C-alpha positions in Angstrom: 13.0 -84.6 -40.0 14.9 -87.8 -40.5 17.6 -87.0 -38.0 17.2 -90.0 -35.7 20.9 -90.9 -36.0 22.0 -87.5 -34.7 23.7 -87.0 -31.4 20.6 -86.7 -29.3 19.0 -89.9 -30.6 22.3 -91.8 -30.2 22.6 -90.5 -26.7 19.3 -92.0 -25.6 19.9 -95.3 -27.3 23.4 -95.5 -25.9 22.0 -95.1 -22.4 19.3 -97.6 -23.2 16.8 -98.5 -20.5 18.9 -96.8 -17.8 18.1 -93.4 -19.1 14.5 -94.3 -19.6 14.2 -95.7 -16.0 15.2 -92.2 -14.8 12.0 -90.8 -16.4 9.6 -92.5 -14.0 7.9 -89.9 -11.9 6.1 -86.6 -12.1 7.4 -83.8 -14.3 6.3 -80.2 -15.1 6.8 -78.4 -18.4 9.0 -75.3 -18.1 9.0 -73.9 -21.6 6.8 -71.7 -23.7 3.0 -72.3 -24.1 3.4 -75.7 -22.3 4.6 -74.2 -19.1 2.9 -75.7 -16.1 1.7 -78.8 -17.8 2.2 -81.9 -15.6 3.2 -85.3 -17.0 3.2 -88.5 -15.1 5.5 -91.4 -16.3 5.3 -94.8 -14.7 7.6 -97.9 -14.8 5.6 -100.8 -16.2 6.6 -104.4 -17.1 6.7 -103.2 -20.7 9.0 -100.2 -19.8 8.2 -96.6 -18.9 4.9 -95.2 -20.2 3.2 -91.8 -19.9 0.0 -92.5 -17.9 -1.3 -89.0 -17.4 -1.0 -85.5 -18.8 -2.7 -82.5 -17.3 -2.8 -79.0 -18.8 -1.9 -75.9 -16.7 -5.6 -75.1 -16.5 -6.4 -78.5 -15.2 -7.7 -80.1 -18.4 -6.8 -83.8 -18.6 -5.5 -84.8 -22.0 -6.4 -88.3 -23.2 -3.3 -90.5 -23.6 -3.8 -92.3 -27.0 -0.5 -94.2 -27.0 2.8 -94.5 -25.1 5.8 -96.7 -25.8 9.4 -97.0 -24.9 10.4 -99.4 -27.6 13.9 -99.1 -29.1 15.0 -97.1 -26.0 13.0 -94.1 -26.9 9.9 -92.9 -25.0 7.1 -91.7 -27.2 3.5 -90.7 -26.5 0.6 -89.0 -28.1 -2.5 -87.4 -26.6 -5.8 -85.8 -27.5 -6.8 -82.4 -26.2 -10.5 -83.0 -25.5 -11.5 -79.3 -25.7 -10.0 -78.8 -29.1 -9.8 -82.3 -30.7 -6.1 -81.6 -31.3 -3.7 -84.5 -31.3 0.0 -84.1 -30.4 2.8 -86.7 -30.7 6.0 -86.5 -28.6 9.4 -88.2 -28.6 12.0 -87.8 -25.8 15.3 -86.5 -27.4 17.5 -85.8 -24.4 17.5 -87.2 -20.8 19.4 -85.6 -17.9 19.2 -86.2 -14.2 16.6 -83.6 -13.4 15.1 -82.7 -16.7 14.3 -84.0 -20.2 13.5 -82.6 -23.5 10.9 -83.9 -26.0 10.2 -83.0 -29.6 6.6 -82.8 -30.7 4.4 -82.3 -33.8 0.7 -81.7 -34.1 -1.8 -83.4 -36.4 -2.9 -80.0 -37.8 0.3 -77.9 -37.6 3.0 -77.0 -35.3 6.2 -78.6 -34.0 8.8 -77.8 -31.5 10.4 -78.9 -28.2 9.3 -78.9 -24.6 11.5 -79.0 -21.6 10.3 -80.8 -18.4 11.8 -80.7 -14.9 11.1 -83.1 -12.1 8.3 -81.9 -9.9 
């Protein structure tokens, strides 16, 4: 779990804010149970932040926090219908897609791929 110095983490930090700037926009999840979820990331004076996350069934998740400190975009949200909290960290950024790792407050962890909408 403590693999922040691995290749993907270094890649993001190496690209610094330029990689994060590419994340501003609207993205759709393309993998697994998360397919069809829509995430909106905005450029703010404090860096890029997740401002909205909508489930494939239209449920709006409540953004609890979002930060791009240390060159890594993170966010967490609450699923109102279940009370479940998930936390995410972007681990790879490409031109038209990015990958985030997540873990839940009850159980579960994995990765989600997002492509530009």
